[in-house]
C-alpha positions in Angstrom: 80.1 117.1 88.0 77.1 116.8 85.7 74.6 119.5 85.0 71.7 117.2 85.6 72.1 114.2 88.1 69.2 112.2 86.7 70.0 110.0 83.6 66.5 110.4 82.1 66.7 114.2 82.4 70.2 114.2 81.0 69.0 112.1 78.0 66.0 114.4 77.5 68.2 117.5 77.7 70.6 116.0 75.2 67.8 115.3 72.8 66.4 118.7 73.2 69.7 120.4 72.5 70.2 118.2 69.5 66.8 119.0 68.1 67.2 122.7 68.6 70.6 122.6 66.9 69.1 120.9 63.8 66.1 123.2 63.5 68.0 126.1 61.7 69.5 123.6 59.3 66.1 122.2 58.5 64.8 125.7 57.8 67.8 126.5 55.6 67.2 123.2 53.7 63.6 124.4 52.8 64.9 127.7 51.4 65.0 128.0 47.6 68.4 127.8 45.9 70.3 131.1 45.7 69.4 131.4 42.0 65.7 130.9 42.7 65.9 133.4 45.6 67.3 135.9 43.1 64.4 135.1 40.7 61.8 135.4 43.5 63.2 138.8 44.6 63.1 140.0 41.1 59.5 138.8 40.8 58.7 140.5 44.1 60.2 143.8 43.0 58.9 143.9 39.4 55.6 142.1 39.5 54.4 142.6 43.1 55.9 146.1 43.1 53.8 147.1 40.1 50.7 147.0 42.4 52.2 147.1 45.9 54.6 150.0 45.1 58.2 149.7 44.1 59.1 150.4 47.7 56.4 147.9 48.8 54.8 150.6 50.9 51.5 150.3 49.1 49.8 151.4 45.9 46.9 149.7 44.2 47.7 146.9 46.5 48.2 147.1 50.3 51.7 147.6 51.8 54.0 144.6 52.0 56.2 146.0 54.8 57.1 144.0 57.9 55.0 146.2 60.1 52.0 145.9 57.7 52.2 142.1 57.7 53.2 141.5 61.3 49.7 140.6 62.5 48.7 138.6 59.4 48.9 134.8 59.7 51.6 133.2 57.4 49.2 130.6 56.0 46.7 133.4 55.0 49.5 135.3 53.3 50.7 132.2 51.5 47.2 131.4 50.3 46.8 135.0 49.0 50.0 134.7 47.0 49.2 131.4 45.6 45.5 131.8 44.9 45.0 135.5 44.6 42.0 137.4 45.9 38.9 136.9 43.7 37.2 140.2 43.0 40.4 142.2 43.4 43.4 142.9 41.3 45.4 140.3 43.2 46.1 137.5 40.8 47.1 133.9 41.7 50.9 133.2 41.5 50.6 129.4 41.9 51.6 128.8 38.2 54.9 130.6 38.9 56.0 129.3 42.3 55.6 126.5 44.8 54.0 126.8 48.2 57.5 126.6 49.8 58.7 129.6 47.7 55.6 131.6 48.7 56.4 130.8 52.3 60.0 132.0 51.8 58.6 135.3 50.3 56.3 135.7 53.3 59.3 135.1 55.6 61.6 137.6 54.0 58.8 140.2 53.9 57.8 139.7 57.5 61.4 139.8 58.6 62.0 143.0 56.7 64.7 141.4 54.5 63.9 143.7 51.6 67.2 145.6 51.2 66.9 145.0 47.4 63.8 147.2 47.2 63.8 150.8 46.3 63.5 153.1 49.3 
């Protein structure tokens, strides 16, 4: 007994299942190397933390907590990291990281994966 009696639907279902199983692997492939992740976490804690607070709950800069960033578009946050905010104390970090690394930082911040930060 098959789950789907129609060959086209079976094929489409198979392709959908294959694509969904590959998606997490593709995302993991985009993540920085473990060494670079360590460096980026250090930068986040030391450099970003100097303005956004060592607990990332705010200071001179706004909070970088998951709840504070939840409604902010990822692309906007990446642009802010890479290009800074003219007229504010937020500098551009593009000389120090790639767009993919900035996206990874946004992802860990929005997911609350900041267990390395002082509480």
